[in-house]
C-alpha positions in Angstrom: -74.1 111.0 -85.5 -76.4 110.5 -82.5 -76.1 112.7 -79.4 -76.1 111.5 -75.9 -76.0 113.1 -72.4 -73.1 112.0 -70.2 -72.9 113.1 -66.6 -69.4 114.3 -66.1 -67.5 117.4 -65.2 -66.5 119.6 -68.2 -62.8 119.0 -68.9 -60.8 122.2 -68.9 -58.3 120.7 -71.4 -57.7 117.5 -73.4 -55.1 116.4 -70.8 -57.8 115.8 -68.2 -60.4 114.4 -70.6 -61.0 110.6 -70.5 -61.5 110.7 -74.3 -57.9 111.7 -75.1 -55.7 109.1 -76.7 -52.1 110.4 -76.5 -50.2 107.2 -76.8 -49.3 107.8 -80.5 -47.3 110.5 -82.1 -50.3 113.0 -82.1 -53.0 113.6 -79.5 -56.3 112.1 -80.8 -59.9 112.4 -79.5 -61.4 109.0 -79.2 -64.9 110.4 -80.0 -64.4 112.7 -82.9 -61.2 111.0 -84.2 -59.6 114.5 -84.5 -55.9 114.5 -84.3 -53.6 117.5 -83.6 -49.9 118.0 -84.1 -47.4 116.9 -81.5 -47.1 120.6 -80.5 -50.8 121.0 -79.6 -51.0 122.2 -76.0 -53.2 119.4 -74.6 -52.6 120.7 -71.0 -54.0 124.1 -71.9 -56.7 123.7 -74.5 -59.4 121.5 -75.8 -59.4 120.5 -79.5 -61.3 122.9 -81.7 -64.0 120.3 -82.6 -64.4 119.0 -79.1 -67.6 117.0 -79.0 -68.2 117.8 -75.4 -70.4 120.8 -76.0 -71.4 122.3 -72.7 -72.1 121.7 -69.1 -75.7 122.0 -67.9 -76.3 125.0 -65.7 -76.4 124.4 -61.9 -80.0 123.8 -60.6 -81.4 122.9 -64.0 -84.8 121.3 -64.3 -85.6 117.9 -65.8 -84.7 117.5 -69.4 -87.6 115.6 -71.1 -88.3 114.1 -74.5 -90.2 116.4 -76.7 -90.8 113.6 -79.1 -92.6 111.6 -76.4 -94.9 114.5 -75.8 -95.7 115.0 -79.5 -96.5 111.3 -79.8 -98.7 111.4 -76.7 -100.8 114.3 -77.9 -102.4 113.3 -81.2 -105.6 115.2 -81.8 -104.9 117.6 -79.0 -103.6 120.3 -81.4 -105.6 121.3 -84.4 -106.8 124.0 -86.8 -110.3 125.2 -87.5 -111.3 128.1 -89.7 -107.7 129.2 -89.9 -107.2 129.3 -86.1 -105.1 126.9 -84.1 -106.5 125.3 -81.0 -105.0 123.2 -78.3 -106.3 121.1 -75.4 -104.1 122.3 -72.6 -105.2 119.7 -70.1 -104.1 116.9 -72.4 -100.8 118.6 -73.2 -100.1 119.3 -69.5 -100.8 115.6 -68.8 -98.4 114.6 -71.5 -95.7 117.0 -70.2 -96.1 115.6 -66.7 -95.8 112.0 -67.9 -92.9 112.6 -70.3 -89.9 110.4 -69.7 -87.0 112.1 -67.9 -83.8 112.0 -69.8 -81.6 113.9 -67.2 -83.1 114.4 -63.8 -83.3 117.9 -62.3 -80.3 119.0 -60.3 -81.2 120.3 -56.9 -78.9 123.0 -55.6 -77.5 122.4 -52.1 -78.4 124.8 -49.4 
């Protein structure tokens, strides 16, 4: 299963989650397809296997693609005589030019 980042508030319970399908006999998560019995407290809890893992911390920095950095740095990391070396300037340039997946959140104030 692929992962993705969605900008939304963390739901406190299934009842306020847009992924809940409660039109049948049992509440069902539209993402995980998990179903719970009719007595599952959807207004109080999230399903045990809720795919919404966490909320990013307030004021977080940019989330970047590590894969893009690794691809952009061939030959910049090596080993000679059992010792590792790295060209920091090339790695720094790759980090600075890495695509932003989720932009940094600036705290108000």
